[in-house]
N, C-alpha and C positions, 0 to 999 in steps of 0.2 A: 498228163503228168501222173505217174503212178508213185505213190508213197507208202512205204511199208513201215509201220510204226510198232516198236517193241511194246509188247503188252504184258503187264504184270498184274495179277489179281488184287495185289495189295495196293496198287496205285491206279485203280480204275479212273478216279477223278483226274488224276494227271494226264491220262490217255485222252479222256474226253475234252479236257481244255486244250491239249495240244492239237487234237483233231480240229476243234473249232477255230483255233488260231490260224490253221492253214486254210481251211475252206473259206473263212470270212474274208481272207485277203486273196485267195486264189480259188475262185469258184469252179474252175476246171479240173482241180485236182481230184484224184480218185485214191481214197485212204483204205488201206487194209491193215487191220491189227494182226501182229504175229501172235496168236493165241496158242499157247503150249498144248492145251487139251485138244484143240482142233487139229493141230499138226500131228498129235499122237494118234487121234481117231482115224485120220487119213493115212496112217502108217508111213508118214514121211519122216517123222522124228521119233527115235526111240533110244536116244543117248540117256544113260543112267543120270540121276541127279548128282550134280558136282556140288559138294559142300562149300567149295570156294566161290561158286557163282553167286553174285549178289542179286540177280534178277532172273525171272523165268525166260528171258530172251537173250541170256548171255550167249548162247550158241545158235539159236534159230535165226538171228539176223544174217547169218552167212549162207541162208537158203535163198536169198533174194534172186540171184541169177536164175536158179532153178524155177523158183515160183513165178518169175517173169518170163518163162519160156525161153530163156537165153536170147532174148531179143531187146533191143533198145536200151534206153537209159531209165533207171529208177532210183528213187531216193530212199534210203533208210535213215530213220532217227529213232533215238531213245524216246520214251513217252515223257520224260521229265524236261521237256523242251518247250519254250513258248515262242512262236514265230511272230515277228513284228513287221514282216515284209513279205511281199508277193514272191513265192517260190519260183515263179517264172525267171526271176533274176538270178536265182541260184542255178537253175537248169541251163541257163544261158552260158554258164562257165564250163559246160561239159565239153571235153576234148577227146576225140575218138582214139588219140594215140595212147590214152591211159585205161588201165583196167578198172581202177577206182580212183575217186578223188575225194580229199578230205582235208580238214584243217590239221596241220602238223603241229600239234601242241608239244610244248616242252613243260609238262605238268608234273610237279612233285608235291602233292599235298602233304602237309605236316600232320594233319589228324589221322588217327589209325581206325576211326569209326565214321560211317557216313549213313545217311538215310535212317531207317528204323534199326539202329544198332547193328548194321552190317559191317563186316570187316573191310577196311580200305586197303586195297593191295596196290602197291607201287610196282610198275614194270615199264620197260621201254615202250614208246609210242602209246602211252596211256591216253585213253579217250579219242584216239584217232578214229576208232570204229563206231563212235557214238553218233555221228552224222556222216554218211557216206553216199556219194553219187557213184552208183554202179553202172559201169558199162557192161550190161548183161551178155552182150553178144561178143565181148572180147575173148580171143582164143584162150587166154590164160585163165579165164573164169569158167571154162567149160567143165572143169573138174569139181566145181562147187555145187554138189547135189547131196542128196541124202547119204550116199555111201561114205563120203569123206567126212561130212558133219557128224555122222554117228559113229565114226572111228574113235574109240576111246583111247587108242594109242597116240592120238593127236591132241595135244593139250590146248587150253585156252590161249596160252601164249602164241601158239603156231597160228591161230586164227586172228586174234586181235592185233597181232603185229604184222599181219598179211605176209606171212612167211612163204606162201605159195607163189608170191609174186617177186619179180625183180624190183629193186628199188626205183629204177627208171619208169616202171609201170604204175607208180603211185603219184597221181598229180595233187596239186594243192589248191584249195579254195580259200577264199577270203575268211580270215579269222572271225570276222563278225557274224558268220553263219553258224558258229559253234562257240558262242561266247560263254566261257566257264564263269558263272556267278561267283564273285569273291576272289577271282583270280586276275582277270583282265581289268584294265582301267580305261575309262572313256578319255581321259586325258592323253593317253597314248594312242588310242586306236579310233576314237570317235564313238558314235551310238551303235549298240548291237543290233543285228538283224534277227537273231534267234538266241534266246537266252537259255542256257543249259544249267539247270539246278542240280549239278552233278553230285553235290555232297548232301542234298536234301532240299525240298521245296516247301512252300507254305502249306501243303496238304498234310505235312507231318507236324505234330505239335511242337517238337523242338526246333522247328525251322520257320515258325510263324512270322518272325522279323528278319528273315535272311535278306540279302541284297536282292533288289528287284521283286520283293514280295508284293508290293502295291500293283505292279504291272500284272502279275499272275492273278491276283484277287479280282482286279477290274475285269480281266478276260473272263474269269469264272462267272461273275455277275452278268456280264453281257451275254454269255452263253445261256444262262438260266432264263434270262428275259425271253429268249428265242425258242425255249424248249416247247 
């Protein structure tokens, strides 16, 4: 199981906890951080900085099919996610008829600011691209490489809304695998499998007491014990 995790230098601790939460429950998982500097050094990514991008991996996530050699299935997730379940159960949902599979959120946050004072932008299919099962060998994903990702004529909306795909090529996974903290309710859907601190997590001072903060802090201390 190959997992590509979005990496942002401002959120290194979030990445480390995310990684630990995966490996501790899924020992066979192989984790690769999508580090912007590394992709630039390898001359894979040269897109100019987008002032509207809230993270360093806003665009690099769409390189997953290319990085995976256009073969097999791979998972992408944002670094601000805490996994509470074995991702074997997530990969079990993979269906070869789809190019990508994701949680199809209907998410319209009221706040205009998130994380460390980043602008909160609303758009159709918001957060669909934050946890994605990629069918890397799907014919429609063969275009997803450096040339298209670095094309500044294509906006963030083009990528985050999966506009290179037909709607029928976008499959759906269980909502609990991309549980938006503060948005979904356990009374409606049950317990989350992966908590997404999309507006900000306990590693930011302003979000020390956010929903599910205790779960993240417990994972952090468990990680530190095993360092």
